A tleap script that builds the chain and sets N, CA, C and O, in Angstrom:
source leaprc.protein.ff14SB
mol = sequence {
  NMET LYS PRO ASP ILE PRO ALA VAL LEU GLU
  ASP VAL ALA ARG LYS LEU ARG GLU THR ILE
  LEU PRO ASP LEU LYS GLY PHE GLN ALA ASN
  MET VAL GLY MET THR ALA ALA MET LEU ASP
  MET THR ALA GLU ALA TRP ASP GLY ALA ALA
  ASP ARG LEU VAL GLN GLU ASN ALA ALA LEU
  ALA THR LEU LEU GLY GLN GLY SER ALA LEU
  THR GLY ASP PRO ALA PHE ARG ASN ALA ALA
  LYS GLU GLU ALA GLN ASP LEU LYS ILE SER
  THR LEU GLU ARG ILE ASN ASP GLN ARG ARG
  ARG ALA LEU ILE ALA LEU GLN ALA ARG ILE
  GLU THR ASP GLN SER ALA GLN ALA LEU ASN
  SER ALA ILE TRP ASP GLU LEU ARG ALA SER
  THR GLU ARG ARG ARG VAL THR LEU ALA ASN
  CPHE
}
set mol.1.N position { 81.425 56.328 114.575 }
set mol.1.CA position { 81.550 56.983 113.286 }
set mol.1.C position { 82.901 57.681 113.201 }
set mol.1.O position { 83.316 58.368 114.135 }
set mol.2.N position { 83.562 57.504 112.104 }
set mol.2.CA position { 84.833 58.185 111.863 }
set mol.2.C position { 84.549 59.321 110.873 }
set mol.2.O position { 84.287 59.069 109.697 }
set mol.3.N position { 84.600 60.550 111.342 }
set mol.3.CA position { 84.298 61.653 110.419 }
set mol.3.C position { 85.417 61.830 109.395 }
set mol.3.O position { 86.593 61.908 109.751 }
set mol.4.N position { 85.045 61.891 108.157 }
set mol.4.CA position { 85.982 62.175 107.071 }
set mol.4.C position { 85.849 63.667 106.788 }
set mol.4.O position { 84.959 64.093 106.052 }
set mol.5.N position { 86.742 64.454 107.380 }
set mol.5.CA position { 86.618 65.911 107.348 }
set mol.5.C position { 86.482 66.450 105.929 }
set mol.5.O position { 85.559 67.225 105.678 }
set mol.6.N position { 87.350 66.084 104.984 }
set mol.6.CA position { 87.166 66.607 103.636 }
set mol.6.C position { 85.803 66.254 103.042 }
set mol.6.O position { 85.175 67.089 102.391 }
set mol.7.N position { 85.345 65.019 103.265 }
set mol.7.CA position { 84.042 64.616 102.721 }
set mol.7.C position { 82.910 65.415 103.342 }
set mol.7.O position { 81.969 65.799 102.647 }
set mol.8.N position { 82.987 65.671 104.643 }
set mol.8.CA position { 81.957 66.469 105.319 }
set mol.8.C position { 81.942 67.888 104.762 }
set mol.8.O position { 80.879 68.422 104.446 }
set mol.9.N position { 83.117 68.498 104.642 }
set mol.9.CA position { 83.185 69.866 104.121 }
set mol.9.C position { 82.668 69.938 102.689 }
set mol.9.O position { 81.929 70.857 102.337 }
set mol.10.N position { 83.058 68.967 101.865 }
set mol.10.CA position { 82.583 68.946 100.480 }
set mol.10.C position { 81.078 68.749 100.408 }
set mol.10.O position { 80.418 69.337 99.551 }
set mol.11.N position { 80.525 67.928 101.299 }
set mol.11.CA position { 79.080 67.702 101.324 }
set mol.11.C position { 78.334 68.970 101.733 }
set mol.11.O position { 77.317 69.315 101.132 }
set mol.12.N position { 78.835 69.660 102.751 }
set mol.12.CA position { 78.196 70.913 103.170 }
set mol.12.C position { 78.258 71.931 102.037 }
set mol.12.O position { 77.276 72.626 101.777 }
set mol.13.N position { 79.398 72.026 101.361 }
set mol.13.CA position { 79.539 72.958 100.235 }
set mol.13.C position { 78.547 72.617 99.130 }
set mol.13.O position { 77.906 73.504 98.565 }
set mol.14.N position { 78.426 71.326 98.824 }
set mol.14.CA position { 77.483 70.899 97.778 }
set mol.14.C position { 76.050 71.258 98.159 }
set mol.14.O position { 75.287 71.750 97.328 }
set mol.15.N position { 75.686 71.009 99.420 }
set mol.15.CA position { 74.328 71.331 99.871 }
set mol.15.C position { 74.065 72.829 99.803 }
set mol.15.O position { 72.970 73.248 99.428 }
set mol.16.N position { 75.047 73.634 100.159 }
set mol.16.CA position { 74.871 75.081 100.047 }
set mol.16.C position { 74.605 75.474 98.594 }
set mol.16.O position { 73.705 76.265 98.310 }
set mol.17.N position { 75.399 74.911 97.674 }
set mol.17.CA position { 75.250 75.258 96.261 }
set mol.17.C position { 73.941 74.750 95.674 }
set mol.17.O position { 73.304 75.438 94.876 }
set mol.18.N position { 73.538 73.539 96.070 }
set mol.18.CA position { 72.385 72.915 95.422 }
set mol.18.C position { 71.056 73.239 96.067 }
set mol.18.O position { 70.039 73.268 95.374 }
set mol.19.N position { 71.023 73.485 97.378 }
set mol.19.CA position { 69.732 73.675 98.043 }
set mol.19.C position { 69.467 75.089 98.523 }
set mol.19.O position { 68.309 75.497 98.620 }
set mol.20.N position { 70.505 75.838 98.824 }
set mol.20.CA position { 70.299 77.186 99.363 }
set mol.20.C position { 70.571 78.251 98.315 }
set mol.20.O position { 69.774 79.175 98.151 }
set mol.21.N position { 71.674 78.136 97.611 }
set mol.21.CA position { 72.088 79.145 96.641 }
set mol.21.C position { 71.031 79.439 95.579 }
set mol.21.O position { 70.840 80.607 95.239 }
set mol.22.N position { 70.329 78.429 95.035 }
set mol.22.CA position { 69.347 78.728 93.990 }
set mol.22.C position { 68.215 79.667 94.445 }
set mol.22.O position { 67.591 80.330 93.616 }
set mol.23.N position { 67.954 79.723 95.747 }
set mol.23.CA position { 66.875 80.574 96.258 }
set mol.23.C position { 67.340 81.982 96.625 }
set mol.23.O position { 66.536 82.797 97.077 }
set mol.24.N position { 68.604 82.272 96.442 }
set mol.24.CA position { 69.148 83.569 96.838 }
set mol.24.C position { 69.508 84.411 95.620 }
set mol.24.O position { 69.675 83.905 94.511 }
set mol.25.N position { 69.621 85.712 95.866 }
set mol.25.CA position { 70.013 86.638 94.804 }
set mol.25.C position { 71.032 87.626 95.355 }
set mol.25.O position { 71.155 87.809 96.566 }
set mol.26.N position { 71.747 88.248 94.455 }
set mol.26.CA position { 72.636 89.344 94.808 }
set mol.26.C position { 73.714 88.982 95.817 }
set mol.26.O position { 74.368 87.943 95.729 }
set mol.27.N position { 73.870 89.890 96.786 }
set mol.27.CA position { 74.925 89.751 97.784 }
set mol.27.C position { 74.818 88.437 98.545 }
set mol.27.O position { 75.828 87.769 98.767 }
set mol.28.N position { 73.613 88.060 98.945 }
set mol.28.CA position { 73.441 86.816 99.699 }
set mol.28.C position { 73.868 85.608 98.874 }
set mol.28.O position { 74.517 84.699 99.394 }
set mol.29.N position { 73.514 85.593 97.609 }
set mol.29.CA position { 73.919 84.492 96.726 }
set mol.29.C position { 75.441 84.453 96.590 }
set mol.29.O position { 76.049 83.383 96.622 }
set mol.30.N position { 76.044 85.625 96.439 }
set mol.30.CA position { 77.507 85.679 96.333 }
set mol.30.C position { 78.178 85.171 97.604 }
set mol.30.O position { 79.172 84.448 97.534 }
set mol.31.N position { 77.647 85.542 98.759 }
set mol.31.CA position { 78.228 85.112 100.027 }
set mol.31.C position { 78.127 83.593 100.211 }
set mol.31.O position { 79.086 82.951 100.641 }
set mol.32.N position { 76.977 83.031 99.888 }
set mol.32.CA position { 76.807 81.583 100.031 }
set mol.32.C position { 77.687 80.850 99.014 }
set mol.32.O position { 78.287 79.827 99.341 }
set mol.33.N position { 77.765 81.359 97.801 }
set mol.33.CA position { 78.642 80.757 96.798 }
set mol.33.C position { 80.100 80.807 97.223 }
set mol.33.O position { 80.830 79.829 97.060 }
set mol.34.N position { 80.528 81.944 97.769 }
set mol.34.CA position { 81.901 82.084 98.239 }
set mol.34.C position { 82.156 81.162 99.432 }
set mol.34.O position { 83.230 80.569 99.537 }
set mol.35.N position { 81.188 81.038 100.322 }
set mol.35.CA position { 81.333 80.148 101.474 }
set mol.35.C position { 81.484 78.702 101.007 }
set mol.35.O position { 82.317 77.964 101.534 }
set mol.36.N position { 80.692 78.297 100.033 }
set mol.36.CA position { 80.798 76.943 99.493 }
set mol.36.C position { 82.178 76.714 98.874 }
set mol.36.O position { 82.780 75.658 99.068 }
set mol.37.N position { 82.673 77.697 98.136 }
set mol.37.CA position { 84.002 77.574 97.536 }
set mol.37.C position { 85.084 77.479 98.615 }
set mol.37.O position { 86.025 76.697 98.482 }
set mol.38.N position { 84.955 78.266 99.671 }
set mol.38.CA position { 85.945 78.214 100.758 }
set mol.38.C position { 85.902 76.873 101.482 }
set mol.38.O position { 86.942 76.371 101.910 }
set mol.39.N position { 84.731 76.294 101.622 }
set mol.39.CA position { 84.632 74.961 102.226 }
set mol.39.C position { 85.346 73.922 101.356 }
set mol.39.O position { 86.043 73.048 101.872 }
set mol.40.N position { 85.168 74.023 100.037 }
set mol.40.CA position { 85.868 73.111 99.125 }
set mol.40.C position { 87.386 73.284 99.244 }
set mol.40.O position { 88.123 72.299 99.271 }
set mol.41.N position { 87.851 74.533 99.315 }
set mol.41.CA position { 89.291 74.782 99.444 }
set mol.41.C position { 89.823 74.284 100.784 }
set mol.41.O position { 90.935 73.762 100.862 }
set mol.42.N position { 89.025 74.447 101.834 }
set mol.42.CA position { 89.429 73.964 103.153 }
set mol.42.C position { 89.541 72.443 103.153 }
set mol.42.O position { 90.466 71.885 103.744 }
set mol.43.N position { 88.606 71.778 102.495 }
set mol.43.CA position { 88.660 70.313 102.396 }
set mol.43.C position { 89.947 69.869 101.709 }
set mol.43.O position { 90.603 68.927 102.156 }
set mol.44.N position { 90.303 70.544 100.631 }
set mol.44.CA position { 91.530 70.190 99.912 }
set mol.44.C position { 92.762 70.451 100.777 }
set mol.44.O position { 93.660 69.612 100.848 }
set mol.45.N position { 92.805 71.601 101.428 }
set mol.45.CA position { 93.960 71.946 102.264 }
set mol.45.C position { 94.077 70.990 103.446 }
set mol.45.O position { 95.182 70.595 103.818 }
set mol.46.N position { 92.963 70.624 104.028 }
set mol.46.CA position { 92.965 69.732 105.188 }
set mol.46.C position { 93.622 68.400 104.848 }
set mol.46.O position { 94.428 67.875 105.617 }
set mol.47.N position { 93.267 67.866 103.692 }
set mol.47.CA position { 93.737 66.537 103.322 }
set mol.47.C position { 95.259 66.456 103.231 }
set mol.47.O position { 95.842 65.430 103.580 }
set mol.48.N position { 95.904 67.519 102.771 }
set mol.48.CA position { 97.351 67.470 102.596 }
set mol.48.C position { 98.151 68.236 103.625 }
set mol.48.O position { 99.371 68.346 103.498 }
set mol.49.N position { 97.493 68.770 104.646 }
set mol.49.CA position { 98.173 69.678 105.584 }
set mol.49.C position { 99.335 69.023 106.326 }
set mol.49.O position { 100.423 69.596 106.383 }
set mol.50.N position { 99.131 67.859 106.883 }
set mol.50.CA position { 100.202 67.218 107.661 }
set mol.50.C position { 101.392 66.886 106.766 }
set mol.50.O position { 102.537 67.130 107.146 }
set mol.51.N position { 101.136 66.335 105.588 }
set mol.51.CA position { 102.209 65.994 104.666 }
set mol.51.C position { 102.993 67.239 104.269 }
set mol.51.O position { 104.224 67.228 104.271 }
set mol.52.N position { 102.290 68.299 103.934 }
set mol.52.CA position { 102.938 69.552 103.542 }
set mol.52.C position { 103.806 70.087 104.667 }
set mol.52.O position { 104.943 70.496 104.431 }
set mol.53.N position { 103.288 70.089 105.880 }
set mol.53.CA position { 104.044 70.620 107.016 }
set mol.53.C position { 105.260 69.762 107.342 }
set mol.53.O position { 106.314 70.300 107.680 }
set mol.54.N position { 105.138 68.450 107.249 }
set mol.54.CA position { 106.292 67.573 107.489 }
set mol.54.C position { 107.380 67.863 106.452 }
set mol.54.O position { 108.557 67.967 106.800 }
set mol.55.N position { 106.989 67.993 105.176 }
set mol.55.CA position { 107.960 68.307 104.123 }
set mol.55.C position { 108.625 69.662 104.376 }
set mol.55.O position { 109.847 69.789 104.287 }
set mol.56.N position { 107.815 70.663 104.690 }
set mol.56.CA position { 108.359 72.005 104.917 }
set mol.56.C position { 109.275 72.029 106.131 }
set mol.56.O position { 110.349 72.630 106.092 }
set mol.57.N position { 108.856 71.382 107.202 }
set mol.57.CA position { 109.672 71.396 108.416 }
set mol.57.C position { 111.031 70.741 108.174 }
set mol.57.O position { 112.047 71.202 108.695 }
set mol.58.N position { 111.048 69.677 107.392 }
set mol.58.CA position { 112.317 69.022 107.072 }
set mol.58.C position { 113.197 69.934 106.217 }
set mol.58.O position { 114.397 70.055 106.463 }
set mol.59.N position { 112.598 70.569 105.218 }
set mol.59.CA position { 113.366 71.467 104.352 }
set mol.59.C position { 113.906 72.658 105.137 }
set mol.59.O position { 115.054 73.061 104.949 }
set mol.60.N position { 113.082 73.217 106.013 }
set mol.60.CA position { 113.524 74.357 106.823 }
set mol.60.C position { 114.641 73.947 107.772 }
set mol.60.O position { 115.592 74.702 107.969 }
set mol.61.N position { 114.538 72.765 108.358 }
set mol.61.CA position { 115.589 72.284 109.264 }
set mol.61.C position { 116.916 72.144 108.523 }
set mol.61.O position { 117.970 72.490 109.056 }
set mol.62.N position { 116.861 71.641 107.306 }
set mol.62.CA position { 118.083 71.499 106.503 }
set mol.62.C position { 118.707 72.864 106.237 }
set mol.62.O position { 119.912 73.045 106.408 }
set mol.63.N position { 117.884 73.825 105.819 }
set mol.63.CA position { 118.402 75.167 105.534 }
set mol.63.C position { 118.970 75.825 106.780 }
set mol.63.O position { 120.017 76.469 106.724 }
set mol.64.N position { 118.288 75.665 107.897 }
set mol.64.CA position { 118.779 76.262 109.144 }
set mol.64.C position { 120.086 75.610 109.584 }
set mol.64.O position { 120.972 76.290 110.101 }
set mol.65.N position { 120.215 74.311 109.386 }
set mol.65.CA position { 121.473 73.633 109.696 }
set mol.65.C position { 122.610 74.157 108.832 }
set mol.65.O position { 123.722 74.374 109.315 }
set mol.66.N position { 122.322 74.357 107.549 }
set mol.66.CA position { 123.334 74.914 106.650 }
set mol.66.C position { 123.684 76.338 107.068 }
set mol.66.O position { 124.847 76.742 107.027 }
set mol.67.N position { 122.666 77.090 107.470 }
set mol.67.CA position { 122.905 78.464 107.909 }
set mol.67.C position { 123.743 78.522 109.165 }
set mol.67.O position { 124.597 79.398 109.305 }
set mol.68.N position { 123.509 77.609 110.070 }
set mol.68.CA position { 124.296 77.556 111.296 }
set mol.68.C position { 125.753 77.243 110.978 }
set mol.68.O position { 126.663 77.849 111.543 }
set mol.69.N position { 125.968 76.296 110.073 }
set mol.69.CA position { 127.335 75.935 109.685 }
set mol.69.C position { 128.034 77.110 108.999 }
set mol.69.O position { 129.219 77.354 109.224 }
set mol.70.N position { 127.294 77.828 108.168 }
set mol.70.CA position { 127.883 78.940 107.422 }
set mol.70.C position { 128.201 80.136 108.322 }
set mol.70.O position { 129.261 80.751 108.202 }
set mol.71.N position { 127.274 80.457 109.221 }
set mol.71.CA position { 127.439 81.653 110.058 }
set mol.71.C position { 128.150 81.364 111.372 }
set mol.71.O position { 128.672 82.273 112.017 }
set mol.72.N position { 128.168 80.108 111.761 }
set mol.72.CA position { 128.727 79.761 113.065 }
set mol.72.C position { 127.786 80.076 114.212 }
set mol.72.O position { 128.178 80.013 115.377 }
set mol.73.N position { 126.549 80.414 113.888 }
set mol.73.CA position { 125.560 80.779 114.907 }
set mol.73.C position { 124.735 79.550 115.281 }
set mol.73.O position { 123.983 79.039 114.451 }
set mol.74.N position { 124.865 79.072 116.515 }
set mol.74.CA position { 124.126 77.880 116.931 }
set mol.74.C position { 122.619 78.115 117.045 }
set mol.74.O position { 121.857 77.150 117.112 }
set mol.75.N position { 122.178 79.356 117.068 }
set mol.75.CA position { 120.741 79.638 117.180 }
set mol.75.C position { 119.974 79.039 116.007 }
set mol.75.O position { 118.850 78.565 116.171 }
set mol.76.N position { 120.579 79.060 114.832 }
set mol.76.CA position { 119.896 78.501 113.663 }
set mol.76.C position { 119.797 76.976 113.768 }
set mol.76.O position { 118.760 76.401 113.436 }
set mol.77.N position { 120.846 76.333 114.218 }
set mol.77.CA position { 120.819 74.873 114.425 }
set mol.77.C position { 119.803 74.528 115.510 }
set mol.77.O position { 119.052 73.561 115.379 }
set mol.78.N position { 119.781 75.316 116.573 }
set mol.78.CA position { 118.842 75.059 117.671 }
set mol.78.C position { 117.394 75.201 117.204 }
set mol.78.O position { 116.518 74.461 117.651 }
set mol.79.N position { 117.147 76.151 116.304 }
set mol.79.CA position { 115.790 76.332 115.789 }
set mol.79.C position { 115.329 75.131 114.975 }
set mol.79.O position { 114.130 74.894 114.828 }
set mol.80.N position { 116.280 74.381 114.452 }
set mol.80.CA position { 115.948 73.215 113.629 }
set mol.80.C position { 115.873 71.926 114.427 }
set mol.80.O position { 115.489 70.890 113.885 }
set mol.81.N position { 116.229 71.969 115.691 }
set mol.81.CA position { 116.345 70.734 116.486 }
set mol.81.C position { 115.019 70.114 116.887 }
set mol.81.O position { 114.883 68.891 116.869 }
set mol.82.N position { 114.045 70.925 117.247 }
set mol.82.CA position { 112.808 70.368 117.808 }
set mol.82.C position { 112.127 69.458 116.791 }
set mol.82.O position { 111.904 69.837 115.641 }
set mol.83.N position { 111.808 68.270 117.236 }
set mol.83.CA position { 111.072 67.318 116.413 }
set mol.83.C position { 109.649 67.215 116.943 }
set mol.83.O position { 109.421 67.258 118.152 }
set mol.84.N position { 108.704 67.082 116.038 }
set mol.84.CA position { 107.307 66.943 116.438 }
set mol.84.C position { 107.129 65.641 117.207 }
set mol.84.O position { 107.620 64.593 116.787 }
set mol.85.N position { 106.436 65.710 118.317 }
set mol.85.CA position { 106.148 64.522 119.116 }
set mol.85.C position { 104.848 63.848 118.675 }
set mol.85.O position { 104.500 62.769 119.156 }
set mol.86.N position { 104.142 64.497 117.762 }
set mol.86.CA position { 102.906 63.952 117.217 }
set mol.86.C position { 102.704 64.567 115.838 }
set mol.86.O position { 103.514 65.380 115.392 }
set mol.87.N position { 101.644 64.187 115.176 }
set mol.87.CA position { 101.354 64.721 113.848 }
set mol.87.C position { 100.138 65.646 113.856 }
set mol.87.O position { 99.473 65.816 112.834 }
set mol.88.N position { 99.854 66.238 115.012 }
set mol.88.CA position { 98.778 67.222 115.071 }
set mol.88.C position { 99.166 68.427 114.223 }
set mol.88.O position { 100.310 68.881 114.250 }
set mol.89.N position { 98.204 68.929 113.478 }
set mol.89.CA position { 98.454 70.094 112.644 }
set mol.89.C position { 98.966 71.245 113.506 }
set mol.89.O position { 99.885 71.956 113.100 }
set mol.90.N position { 98.389 71.438 114.681 }
set mol.90.CA position { 98.810 72.544 115.551 }
set mol.90.C position { 100.275 72.397 115.966 }
set mol.90.O position { 100.991 73.396 116.036 }
set mol.91.N position { 100.726 71.197 116.236 }
set mol.91.CA position { 102.131 70.964 116.592 }
set mol.91.C position { 103.034 71.239 115.399 }
set mol.91.O position { 104.041 71.937 115.522 }
set mol.92.N position { 102.674 70.694 114.256 }
set mol.92.CA position { 103.483 70.896 113.055 }
set mol.92.C position { 103.531 72.367 112.651 }
set mol.92.O position { 104.577 72.857 112.226 }
set mol.93.N position { 102.407 73.076 112.781 }
set mol.93.CA position { 102.385 74.501 112.447 }
set mol.93.C position { 103.227 75.315 113.423 }
set mol.93.O position { 103.897 76.264 113.015 }
set mol.94.N position { 103.203 74.962 114.693 }
set mol.94.CA position { 104.004 75.690 115.684 }
set mol.94.C position { 105.492 75.562 115.341 }
set mol.94.O position { 106.227 76.550 115.370 }
set mol.95.N position { 105.926 74.358 115.020 }
set mol.95.CA position { 107.321 74.138 114.644 }
set mol.95.C position { 107.631 74.873 113.340 }
set mol.95.O position { 108.690 75.485 113.201 }
set mol.96.N position { 106.705 74.810 112.392 }
set mol.96.CA position { 106.884 75.492 111.116 }
set mol.96.C position { 107.038 76.994 111.329 }
set mol.96.O position { 107.913 77.624 110.733 }
set mol.97.N position { 106.194 77.564 112.173 }
set mol.97.CA position { 106.269 78.999 112.461 }
set mol.97.C position { 107.612 79.371 113.090 }
set mol.97.O position { 108.222 80.371 112.714 }
set mol.98.N position { 108.064 78.569 114.040 }
set mol.98.CA position { 109.364 78.840 114.686 }
set mol.98.C position { 110.497 78.771 113.662 }
set mol.98.O position { 111.386 79.623 113.650 }
set mol.99.N position { 110.459 77.776 112.827 }
set mol.99.CA position { 111.525 77.627 111.833 }
set mol.99.C position { 111.472 78.727 110.789 }
set mol.99.O position { 112.514 79.192 110.327 }
set mol.100.N position { 110.276 79.148 110.413 }
set mol.100.CA position { 110.165 80.247 109.447 }
set mol.100.C position { 110.699 81.551 110.023 }
set mol.100.O position { 111.359 82.317 109.320 }
set mol.101.N position { 110.418 81.809 111.302 }
set mol.101.CA position { 110.969 83.013 111.936 }
set mol.101.C position { 112.495 82.960 111.929 }
set mol.101.O position { 113.153 83.958 111.636 }
set mol.102.N position { 113.052 81.804 112.248 }
set mol.102.CA position { 114.509 81.650 112.233 }
set mol.102.C position { 115.054 81.788 110.809 }
set mol.102.O position { 116.123 82.363 110.603 }
set mol.103.N position { 114.317 81.261 109.830 }
set mol.103.CA position { 114.755 81.357 108.438 }
set mol.103.C position { 114.771 82.811 107.977 }
set mol.103.O position { 115.672 83.217 107.243 }
set mol.104.N position { 113.793 83.590 108.395 }
set mol.104.CA position { 113.766 85.019 108.061 }
set mol.104.C position { 115.008 85.698 108.626 }
set mol.104.O position { 115.661 86.480 107.935 }
set mol.105.N position { 115.330 85.399 109.874 }
set mol.105.CA position { 116.526 85.987 110.492 }
set mol.105.C position { 117.787 85.558 109.750 }
set mol.105.O position { 118.690 86.365 109.531 }
set mol.106.N position { 117.845 84.285 109.366 }
set mol.106.CA position { 118.999 83.779 108.626 }
set mol.106.C position { 119.114 84.480 107.278 }
set mol.106.O position { 120.190 84.949 106.908 }
set mol.107.N position { 118.019 84.550 106.553 }
set mol.107.CA position { 118.058 85.155 105.219 }
set mol.107.C position { 118.453 86.628 105.315 }
set mol.107.O position { 119.245 87.106 104.502 }
set mol.108.N position { 117.921 87.344 106.284 }
set mol.108.CA position { 118.287 88.755 106.453 }
set mol.108.C position { 119.784 88.885 106.749 }
set mol.108.O position { 120.433 89.834 106.310 }
set mol.109.N position { 120.305 87.943 107.478 }
set mol.109.CA position { 121.723 87.991 107.857 }
set mol.109.C position { 122.655 87.701 106.681 }
set mol.109.O position { 123.742 88.273 106.598 }
set mol.110.N position { 122.244 86.825 105.780 }
set mol.110.CA position { 123.156 86.401 104.709 }
set mol.110.C position { 122.888 87.045 103.360 }
set mol.110.O position { 123.692 86.866 102.446 }
set mol.111.N position { 121.797 87.788 103.189 }
set mol.111.CA position { 121.403 88.207 101.852 }
set mol.111.C position { 122.449 89.059 101.128 }
set mol.111.O position { 122.481 89.056 99.898 }
set mol.112.N position { 123.290 89.776 101.842 }
set mol.112.CA position { 124.324 90.576 101.171 }
set mol.112.C position { 125.705 89.928 101.237 }
set mol.112.O position { 126.687 90.512 100.779 }
set mol.113.N position { 125.782 88.742 101.797 }
set mol.113.CA position { 127.057 88.030 101.935 }
set mol.113.C position { 127.309 87.215 100.665 }
set mol.113.O position { 126.603 86.243 100.395 }
set mol.114.N position { 128.307 87.610 99.898 }
set mol.114.CA position { 128.602 86.926 98.640 }
set mol.114.C position { 128.938 85.453 98.840 }
set mol.114.O position { 128.657 84.633 97.965 }
set mol.115.N position { 129.530 85.107 99.971 }
set mol.115.CA position { 129.879 83.708 100.213 }
set mol.115.C position { 128.663 82.849 100.552 }
set mol.115.O position { 128.767 81.626 100.635 }
set mol.116.N position { 127.518 83.487 100.747 }
set mol.116.CA position { 126.301 82.767 101.115 }
set mol.116.C position { 125.268 82.757 99.991 }
set mol.116.O position { 124.101 82.440 100.224 }
set mol.117.N position { 125.686 83.098 98.786 }
set mol.117.CA position { 124.724 83.168 97.677 }
set mol.117.C position { 124.001 81.847 97.429 }
set mol.117.O position { 122.802 81.842 97.152 }
set mol.118.N position { 124.712 80.738 97.524 }
set mol.118.CA position { 124.080 79.438 97.269 }
set mol.118.C position { 123.000 79.159 98.311 }
set mol.118.O position { 121.917 78.683 97.970 }
set mol.119.N position { 123.285 79.450 99.565 }
set mol.119.CA position { 122.282 79.239 100.617 }
set mol.119.C position { 121.119 80.196 100.440 }
set mol.119.O position { 119.963 79.804 100.599 }
set mol.120.N position { 121.410 81.444 100.114 }
set mol.120.CA position { 120.336 82.414 99.895 }
set mol.120.C position { 119.424 81.948 98.761 }
set mol.120.O position { 118.201 82.052 98.862 }
set mol.121.N position { 120.017 81.436 97.687 }
set mol.121.CA position { 119.216 80.906 96.572 }
set mol.121.C position { 118.397 79.703 97.014 }
set mol.121.O position { 117.238 79.562 96.622 }
set mol.122.N position { 118.987 78.838 97.826 }
set mol.122.CA position { 118.262 77.661 98.318 }
set mol.122.C position { 117.083 78.072 99.197 }
set mol.122.O position { 116.024 77.446 99.156 }
set mol.123.N position { 117.270 79.122 99.988 }
set mol.123.CA position { 116.169 79.623 100.821 }
set mol.123.C position { 115.026 80.092 99.934 }
set mol.123.O position { 113.872 79.737 100.172 }
set mol.124.N position { 115.336 80.887 98.913 }
set mol.124.CA position { 114.279 81.383 98.025 }
set mol.124.C position { 113.632 80.238 97.248 }
set mol.124.O position { 112.427 80.259 96.999 }
set mol.125.N position { 114.423 79.245 96.868 }
set mol.125.CA position { 113.847 78.070 96.187 }
set mol.125.C position { 112.840 77.363 97.083 }
set mol.125.O position { 111.768 76.968 96.624 }
set mol.126.N position { 113.179 77.203 98.361 }
set mol.126.CA position { 112.259 76.552 99.291 }
set mol.126.C position { 111.015 77.404 99.516 }
set mol.126.O position { 109.912 76.865 99.608 }
set mol.127.N position { 111.167 78.708 99.606 }
set mol.127.CA position { 109.997 79.568 99.789 }
set mol.127.C position { 109.060 79.457 98.591 }
set mol.127.O position { 107.841 79.421 98.759 }
set mol.128.N position { 109.624 79.402 97.380 }
set mol.128.CA position { 108.783 79.205 96.191 }
set mol.128.C position { 108.112 77.829 96.229 }
set mol.128.O position { 106.927 77.700 95.920 }
set mol.129.N position { 108.877 76.809 96.611 }
set mol.129.CA position { 108.320 75.442 96.677 }
set mol.129.C position { 107.218 75.361 97.724 }
set mol.129.O position { 106.200 74.707 97.503 }
set mol.130.N position { 107.413 76.018 98.854 }
set mol.130.CA position { 106.379 75.956 99.902 }
set mol.130.C position { 105.121 76.693 99.463 }
set mol.130.O position { 104.011 76.292 99.814 }
set mol.131.N position { 105.286 77.765 98.699 }
set mol.131.CA position { 104.123 78.468 98.153 }
set mol.131.C position { 103.376 77.555 97.190 }
set mol.131.O position { 102.146 77.508 97.198 }
set mol.132.N position { 104.111 76.840 96.374 }
set mol.132.CA position { 103.495 75.902 95.432 }
set mol.132.C position { 102.775 74.773 96.169 }
set mol.132.O position { 101.683 74.372 95.768 }
set mol.133.N position { 103.383 74.254 97.253 }
set mol.133.CA position { 102.734 73.189 98.020 }
set mol.133.C position { 101.428 73.675 98.647 }
set mol.133.O position { 100.505 72.886 98.847 }
set mol.134.N position { 101.349 74.945 98.951 }
set mol.134.CA position { 100.161 75.505 99.602 }
set mol.134.C position { 99.073 75.917 98.610 }
set mol.134.O position { 97.963 76.272 99.007 }
set mol.135.N position { 99.395 75.867 97.341 }
set mol.135.CA position { 98.428 76.297 96.331 }
set mol.135.C position { 97.185 75.421 96.390 }
set mol.135.O position { 97.271 74.196 96.487 }
set mol.136.N position { 96.050 76.060 96.332 }
set mol.136.CA position { 94.771 75.350 96.333 }
set mol.136.C position { 94.281 75.323 94.894 }
set mol.136.O position { 94.159 76.370 94.259 }
set mol.137.N position { 94.001 74.139 94.380 }
set mol.137.CA position { 93.631 74.022 92.971 }
set mol.137.C position { 92.304 74.690 92.658 }
set mol.137.O position { 92.063 75.077 91.515 }
set mol.138.N position { 91.447 74.831 93.645 }
set mol.138.CA position { 90.130 75.411 93.402 }
set mol.138.C position { 90.121 76.926 93.440 }
set mol.138.O position { 89.124 77.540 93.059 }
set mol.139.N position { 91.198 77.546 93.887 }
set mol.139.CA position { 91.219 79.004 94.044 }
set mol.139.C position { 91.343 79.661 92.679 }
set mol.139.O position { 92.408 79.642 92.063 }
set mol.140.N position { 90.256 80.235 92.218 }
set mol.140.CA position { 90.275 80.909 90.918 }
set mol.140.C position { 89.800 82.350 91.034 }
set mol.140.O position { 89.317 82.936 90.066 }
set mol.141.N position { 89.942 82.910 92.220 }
set mol.141.CA position { 89.515 84.300 92.390 }
set mol.141.C position { 90.584 85.093 93.081 }
set mol.141.O position { 90.411 86.289 93.315 }
savepdb mol mol.pdb
quit
């Protein structure tokens, strides 16, 4: 059997809503309803996680490379060098976390530098884009 994680999560959420939630009231009903909604959101996030992380890691590597060229600091280029050896979410997230930490250091370093305004704007554009990529369509609370 090949488990389809989003389908399993969506099925569990549906069963919670259809078979358990109707018999509950008050706080318990709210908790089960919220749990079902979180399972639906997790299913959606799971499906696109690897693609999102690959896109973000590439964008962060580009920005860090530009930052290294602008500042002359090889640490930013080095932070962008590691390539994922697999597509495990944990591997992609580890690289993403490392690059985000380096990006924070880069942005803090250049934010008052007038010659780096274009890069600073590009950093903020990517942060907005990454927030948009992470948006869950079901989140309405």
